[in-house]
N, C-alpha and C positions, 0 to 999 in steps of 0.2 A: 424802739424802746418800749412802746406800748405793748407790742406782742410779747416781749420778754417779761414785762411785769404781769401780763395776763397769764402767761405760762407759769410764772412763779406762784401766782394765786391759785391756779389749778392744782399745782403740786402740793401746796399747803392743804387744800381741801382733801386731796387724796390721803395725805398723812393723818388727817383727822378722822377718816373713816374707821380705822380700827378702834379708835377710842369711843366710837358711837355704839359699839357692841355688835360687830359683824357676826360673831359666833351665836349670839342670841337671836338675831333676826336675819336669817340668810336670804329670804325672799326680798326683803327691802334692800339689802346690800347688793344683790344681783341686779335689781331694778336700777339702783343708783349707778352701778358700773355700766350697765347697758345704755342708760341715758347719756353718760359721759362719752362712751364709745361712739354713739350716734352723733353727738355734737362734734366730737373730734373729727369724725369722718366728713361731716359737712364742711368744717373749716379747711380740712385738707383738700377736699374737692374744689372749694372756692379758690384756694391758692393755686392748685393745678390749672384751673380754668384761666386764671390771670396769667400764669406762665405761658400757657398754650396760646393765648391771645397775643402776648408780646412776641412769641416766636413767629406767629403768622404775620404780624406787622413787619418784623425784620425780614422774613422771607420775601414778602411783596416788595419791600424796599430794595433788597438785593437783586431781585428779578428785574425791577425797573432800571436799576443801574446797569445790569448786563445788557438790557435791550438798548439803552442809550449808547453803550460802548459799541455794540454791534452795528448800530446805525452809523456811528462815526467811522468805524473801520470800513464799512461798505462804501461810504462816501469817499474815503481816502483811496479805496481800490478803484473807484470809478474815475477819479481825477489823477491821471498819471502824467507827471511832467518828464518829458524826455529831452535829452540834450540833442544837439544837431547830429552827433555821431550815432546816437541810439536810434534816432529817426531814420538816418540813412541805412543803418543795419536792418531795421524793421522793413523798410521799403525793399531792400535787397532780398530778404527772406521771403517777402510777399511775392516778389517778381519771379524768384527761382522756384518756389514751391517748397522744396526741402533743401536745407543747407547744413553742412558740417563745418567744424572750426577751420579745416584746411581751405574750404571755399572762401570763408571770410578773411583768412590770412591773405589770399590772393587779391580779393576785392579791396581790402583796406590797406594793403601793402605793409602789413605788420612784419616784424622780424621773426617773431615766434608765435606759438599757438596760445600762450597764456592769456594774452589780452583778448584774443578772439573768443576763447572759452569763457572767460569772465564776463564779457559783454553779452554773449548769447545766454549764459546762465542767469544773468541779472534780468534780462527780458523774460526769460522763462519764469523766474520767481515772481515777477509782477503779473504773470498770467497773460502776457501778450502773445507768446508763442508756445507751442507744444514741444515736448522732448521725446524722442524715440531712440532706443538703443538697438542698433542692428549690428550684431557681431561685436567687434571691439570699437566701433565708431558710434558716436552719438549724433543724431540728425535732429535738426530743429525745423519745425513747420509752423507757418503762420496760422493762428487760430482765429478765424473770422468770428466765431460765436462769442468768444470772450472779449475780443477787441471792439465789437460793435457797441457794447454797453459802456465802453471806456472813453472818456474824453482825453485825447492825447494833445498835450500842449507842448509845442516846441518853442523855446524862447528865441527872440530875434537875435540874429548874429551880426 
């Protein structure tokens, strides 16, 4: 509200300038206009500085939020809870080296390949095994580098 009133006052001052005789004293009117422009430039710069400061504070707040989210996600990635079946599959993949879904079907005695593919893919998505496509088959390999940083928790059965 204060800013609006001050702007109205400035507009009124500008309206009065022609009545002061601009045509008679050109140098004085140019000086008055230049002074007004300098003052206005200063006010504008101060407002822009305030806006820039607020943007910087918001940016730092957003960056700190993203950093906290990344820490939380990293912690969640390190703590992987596996079921007994997933743990057995992981042990099987680790012992065999490379495994395809057909190998897992035989090992787990599944009726079809869907469950085996889903289980292997889930372990891949969690970063515990690697996936390699060889021709039309997809092979999964134990990734010791990723799994060493991971705490694998298998609930009691």
